[in-house]
C-alpha positions in Angstrom: 34.2 8.9 -14.1 36.9 7.8 -15.9 36.5 7.8 -20.1 36.9 4.4 -21.1 38.5 5.6 -24.3 40.9 7.8 -22.8 44.6 6.4 -23.6 46.9 6.4 -20.6 49.9 6.0 -22.8 48.8 9.3 -24.1 49.9 12.3 -22.4 52.3 14.9 -21.2 56.0 14.0 -21.4 58.6 15.9 -18.8 62.3 15.4 -19.6 65.4 17.3 -18.3 65.9 20.6 -19.7 68.7 20.7 -22.1 70.2 24.5 -22.9 70.3 25.6 -26.6 73.8 24.8 -27.5 75.7 28.4 -28.7 79.0 28.0 -31.0 82.0 29.6 -30.1 81.3 32.5 -32.8 77.9 33.3 -31.7 78.9 33.5 -28.2 81.7 35.8 -29.3 80.0 37.9 -31.6 77.5 39.2 -29.4 80.4 40.5 -26.8 82.2 41.8 -30.0 79.1 43.7 -31.6 78.5 45.5 -28.2 82.6 46.6 -27.6 82.1 47.8 -31.6 79.4 50.0 -31.1 81.5 51.7 -28.2 84.7 51.9 -29.9 82.5 53.8 -33.0 83.4 50.9 -35.5 87.3 51.1 -34.6 88.1 47.5 -35.1 91.6 47.6 -33.8 90.1 49.2 -30.7 87.1 46.3 -30.6 90.1 43.3 -30.6 92.3 45.0 -28.0 89.2 45.1 -25.6 88.5 41.4 -26.4 91.8 40.5 -25.5 91.5 42.7 -22.1 88.3 41.1 -21.3 89.6 37.4 -22.4 92.6 38.2 -19.5 90.3 38.7 -17.0 87.3 36.3 -18.1 88.4 33.6 -20.2 86.8 34.4 -23.3 89.0 32.1 -25.8 90.4 29.0 -25.2 93.1 26.7 -27.2 89.7 25.2 -29.2 88.7 28.4 -30.2 91.5 32.1 -29.9 91.2 35.0 -31.2 93.0 34.7 -34.4 90.4 31.6 -34.8 87.7 34.4 -34.3 89.1 37.2 -36.5 89.2 34.3 -39.4 85.7 33.6 -39.0 84.6 37.5 -39.3 86.6 37.3 -42.4 85.0 33.7 -43.7 81.3 35.1 -42.8 82.0 38.7 -44.6 81.7 41.0 -41.6 85.1 42.5 -42.1 87.1 42.6 -44.9 91.3 43.7 -45.7 91.2 47.4 -46.9 92.7 47.8 -50.0 95.2 50.6 -50.3 97.7 51.6 -53.5 101.4 50.3 -52.7 103.8 53.0 -52.7 105.4 53.6 -56.0 103.3 51.2 -57.8 99.8 51.0 -59.9 98.9 48.1 -57.9 97.0 47.8 -54.7 98.5 46.2 -51.4 96.5 44.9 -48.1 95.7 47.2 -45.7 93.6 47.3 -41.9 90.7 45.4 -41.5 87.1 47.3 -42.1 83.6 46.6 -41.6 81.6 45.6 -44.1 77.8 46.5 -44.9 76.9 42.8 -43.5 78.8 43.7 -40.5 76.6 47.4 -40.0 73.3 45.6 -40.7 74.3 43.2 -37.7 74.9 45.9 -35.5 71.6 47.3 -36.1 70.1 44.2 -35.6 71.8 43.6 -32.1 70.6 47.1 -31.2 67.4 46.5 -31.7 67.2 43.0 -29.9 68.9 44.9 -27.1 66.5 47.7 -26.6 63.3 46.8 -28.1 63.5 42.7 -27.8 63.2 40.2 -30.8 60.3 41.7 -33.2 58.9 39.9 -35.9 57.8 41.1 -39.2 54.5 42.3 -39.7 52.0 44.1 -42.0 53.0 47.1 -44.0 52.4 50.9 -42.3 51.1 50.3 -39.2 50.5 53.5 -37.9 46.6 53.6 -37.4 44.7 56.9 -37.7 41.5 57.4 -36.1 39.8 58.1 -38.9 37.1 55.3 -40.2 36.2 54.4 -43.8 37.8 52.8 -46.8 40.7 52.2 -45.4 43.3 49.0 -46.0 43.1 47.4 -42.6 40.0 45.8 -40.5 39.4 46.5 -36.8 37.1 44.0 -36.1 34.2 46.4 -36.1 30.8 45.7 -38.3 28.1 48.2 -39.9 25.5 48.0 -42.5 26.1 47.7 -46.2 26.0 51.1 -48.0 26.2 51.9 -51.7 29.7 52.1 -52.7 30.8 49.6 -50.5 33.7 47.5 -51.9 32.5 44.1 -52.2 35.5 42.4 -50.7 34.5 44.3 -47.2 31.3 42.1 -46.9 31.7 39.9 -43.8 30.1 36.8 -45.1 29.6 34.9 -42.0 27.5 38.0 -40.2 25.7 38.5 -43.4 24.8 34.9 -43.4 23.4 35.2 -40.1 21.3 38.2 -41.1 20.1 36.6 -43.7 19.3 33.6 -41.6 17.1 35.6 -38.7 15.5 37.8 -41.2 14.3 35.3 -43.7 14.3 31.7 -41.9 16.4 28.9 -42.8 13.8 27.0 -44.8 13.7 29.9 -47.0 17.3 31.1 -47.2 18.1 34.2 -49.4 20.1 37.7 -49.2 19.2 40.9 -49.8 21.1 43.9 -49.6 19.4 44.8 -46.0 21.2 41.6 -44.9 24.8 42.4 -46.0 27.5 43.5 -43.0 30.6 45.2 -44.0 33.8 45.2 -42.1 35.0 49.0 -41.1 38.5 49.5 -41.7 41.0 52.1 -41.1 43.7 53.7 -43.2 47.6 52.8 -42.7 49.3 56.0 -42.8 52.8 56.7 -43.4 55.2 58.4 -41.4 58.2 60.7 -41.7 60.6 61.0 -39.1 63.7 62.6 -38.3 65.9 61.9 -35.5 68.3 64.4 -34.1 71.3 63.1 -32.0 73.4 65.6 -30.1 76.9 64.9 -30.8 78.3 68.0 -28.6 81.3 67.2 -26.2 78.9 67.3 -23.3 77.5 64.2 -24.7 80.8 62.3 -23.0 81.5 64.9 -20.1 81.7 63.6 -16.5 82.8 59.9 -17.2 79.3 59.2 -18.5 79.1 57.9 -22.1 75.9 59.1 -23.7 76.7 59.0 -26.8 76.5 55.3 -27.0 73.1 54.9 -25.9 72.1 57.2 -28.3 73.8 55.7 -31.1 72.2 52.1 -30.0 68.9 53.7 -29.9 69.0 55.5 -33.3 70.2 52.1 -34.8 67.2 49.9 -33.3 64.8 52.6 -34.3 66.1 52.3 -38.1 65.9 48.8 -38.2 62.5 48.6 -36.4 60.9 50.9 -39.0 62.6 48.6 -41.8 61.2 45.6 -40.4 58.1 46.8 -39.1 56.7 50.2 -41.5 59.0 49.5 -44.5 56.7 52.7 -46.2 57.9 55.0 -43.4 60.8 57.0 -43.6 63.6 57.9 -41.1 66.3 60.4 -41.6 69.3 60.8 -39.2 70.6 64.0 -38.6 73.5 65.2 -36.2 74.2 68.8 -34.5 77.1 70.4 -32.9 78.4 73.7 -33.7 76.7 72.8 -37.0 73.9 70.3 -38.0 74.2 67.8 -40.9 72.8 64.4 -42.1 74.2 61.1 -42.1 73.4 58.1 -43.9 72.5 55.0 -42.0 75.1 53.4 -42.8 77.3 55.9 -41.1 75.6 55.4 -37.6 78.3 52.7 -35.9 81.2 55.1 -36.4 79.2 58.3 -35.0 81.6 59.9 -32.6 81.4 62.9 -30.1 83.2 66.3 -31.1 84.4 69.7 -29.2 81.1 70.9 -30.4 78.4 73.4 -28.7 75.1 72.7 -29.2 73.4 74.1 -32.3 70.3 73.1 -31.6 68.8 75.7 -34.1 70.7 74.4 -37.1 69.8 71.0 -36.2 65.8 72.0 -36.1 66.1 74.1 -39.1 67.7 71.2 -40.9 65.2 68.7 -39.9 62.4 70.8 -41.1 63.8 71.4 -44.1 63.8 67.6 -44.8 60.4 67.3 -43.8 59.0 69.6 -46.2 60.1 67.8 -48.7 58.3 64.5 -47.6 55.0 64.2 -49.6 53.6 62.4 -46.2 51.2 64.7 -44.3 52.2 62.7 -41.0 55.5 64.0 -40.1 57.6 64.4 -36.7 61.1 65.1 -35.2 62.7 63.0 -32.3 65.8 64.9 -30.5 68.1 63.1 -28.2 70.5 65.6 -26.5 71.7 65.9 -22.8 72.5 70.0 -22.5 71.3 73.5 -23.3 71.6 75.1 -26.4 74.6 77.1 -26.6 75.5 77.9 -30.1 73.8 79.7 -32.9 75.1 80.9 -36.1 75.1 84.4 -37.1 73.9 86.0 -40.7 77.6 86.8 -41.0 78.6 83.4 -40.7 79.9 83.4 -37.7 79.3 81.5 -34.5 78.0 83.0 -31.3 78.8 80.6 -28.5 77.5 80.9 -24.5 78.1 77.7 -22.5 76.9 79.8 -19.5 73.5 79.5 -18.2 70.6 79.9 -20.5 71.7 82.6 -23.0 68.2 84.9 -23.6 69.6 85.5 -27.6 70.0 81.4 -28.4 67.0 80.4 -26.5 64.7 82.5 -28.3 65.5 81.5 -31.6 65.2 77.8 -30.4 62.0 78.7 -29.4 60.9 80.4 -32.6 62.1 77.7 -34.6 59.7 75.5 -32.1 56.9 77.5 -33.4 57.9 77.5 -36.7 57.7 73.9 -36.8 54.2 74.3 -35.0 52.9 76.1 -37.8 54.2 73.5 -40.4 52.5 70.5 -38.1 55.6 68.7 -37.3 55.5 68.0 -33.7 58.9 67.4 -32.0 59.4 64.9 -29.3 62.5 65.9 -27.0 64.2 62.7 -25.3 66.6 64.9 -22.4 69.0 62.7 -20.9 69.6 65.2 -18.3 67.9 66.2 -15.1 69.4 69.9 -14.1 66.5 72.2 -13.2 67.3 74.7 -15.6 67.4 72.4 -18.9 64.0 71.4 -17.2 62.5 74.9 -17.9 64.0 75.3 -21.1 62.4 72.0 -22.2 59.1 72.7 -20.5 58.9 76.0 -22.6 60.5 74.4 -25.6 57.7 71.9 -25.8 55.0 74.4 -24.9 55.7 76.7 -28.0 55.9 73.5 -30.4 52.9 72.0 -28.8 54.7 68.6 -28.6 56.1 66.6 -25.6 59.0 66.0 -23.5 60.7 63.0 -21.8 63.2 64.1 -19.0 64.8 60.4 -19.0 68.1 58.5 -18.0 70.4 56.5 -20.4 68.6 53.1 -19.4 65.0 53.7 -20.6 66.1 55.9 -23.1 65.3 53.1 -26.1 62.1 51.8 -24.6 60.7 55.3 -24.4 61.4 56.3 -28.0 60.0 52.7 -29.0 56.4 53.2 -27.3 56.5 56.7 -28.3 56.8 56.2 -32.1 54.5 53.1 -31.8 51.8 55.0 -30.1 52.3 57.6 -32.9 50.2 60.6 -31.0 50.0 63.3 -33.6 47.0 65.0 -35.0 46.2 63.9 -38.7 45.5 65.9 -41.6 
């Protein structure tokens, strides 16, 4: 039967889909940010790439030229001219274009969108422990009220329901036995050190492995800043030696003519985490090669690129065990498939009781994202 009160003039309206218009600047800017990551922040090289791509794919036209795009970058505060002293004078002259902090942040945002998808900001410190109690996040579980529970945790709907069941509607009164409180879980803070291998093998055999690693680092930083602002992340790079880099330096990261001193990277990572007050700590290590270098007590470097050197491997395993004793799990993301490297990673992971992922470049970011979100570490 048709409802007589139904208004046939109101209902679903269908219309032809109109694609959202993208400005010329935004269209080119997406391409430009990707190129800029590959060129390690080299603007001149990035503009050269744009010119070559334009010749093949007609990126620009008479209405919007490469010069227009460069001017828009300046107007919007993404690039600026570097001032440098004039020869023989105390004044300043115009230098080459350089990236601004705004563009560095835009590169991190672009990496986040590429790897993890568009994420909305959520609450603070969202790593949940398995321990219930007086925390700061409700988990939907209820229990009877106990002396000492905060009144703000009382579930009034469930408590009123109990009151009606226990005392009847005609004699509505609430006693302590009727009260129900919601269980909560503590939101744990996490301190993470991300280790990035910048040894020469990261660009060997015509495969660019450093760019995906950079993108993952930028995306992870942006994810934590947005979604887990109470967490901390430190970035270190390791080649012959290891050193920390600032977040703003990530777009400019390059591979060097280095061997792989995994020991130095682990020592620096543990040193950073020792100074963190959080009880929840972890190390993420992105590497594509075997450890091939250590520094001797004399200060000299001992290097061996052939096979797995027992002297170097034993020190790596010692550091893995040291991290385990400090309750710092290490998750290794090995972007190589060599069988003998798998043997090393297996032994390293067993020594630390951590985790390892043998991954390609295409799903590296997703795996790191999922591992960070799951946060499978023992709580103290």
